[in-house]
C-alpha positions, 0 to 999 in steps of 0.5 A: 375706574375701579370697576373697569380696571377689575373687569378688564384686568387693567394694570395698576399703572394704567388704572392710576393714569385713568384715575388722573384723567377722570379727576382732571376732567372733573376739575376742568368741569368744576372750573367751568361751572365756577367761571359761569357762576362768576359771570366770566363766561356765557352759557354758550361759552360754557357749552363750547368749553365743556365740549372741548374738555370732553373731547380732550378727555376722550382723546387722552382715554383713547390714547391710554386704552385704545379705541375699544378700551375707551368704548368699554370704559364709556359703557361702564361709566354710562351704566354706573351713571344710570345706576347712581341716578336710579339710586338717587331717585329711590332715596328721594322718593323713599325707595318707592318705584 
């Protein structure tokens, strides 16, 4: 969120709202995993509910940033996710690659 806000000169209020959407999304996903682990929902229900939650989050982000802004934000998330995976892999193998 911070990188997007800096790169696209987003106002503080919009950045705060984006943080809230993302954090709420994480909370929903954690709750779904908790429910799956507790046996409250099946794997199929988990996947369906995850898809619904993701669609709701995307809708909220599009409403806040517009379609193009949401695409830009998604691209930054994908780049940051890939970077985090690479760093985790490097730390797991002692930095060898």
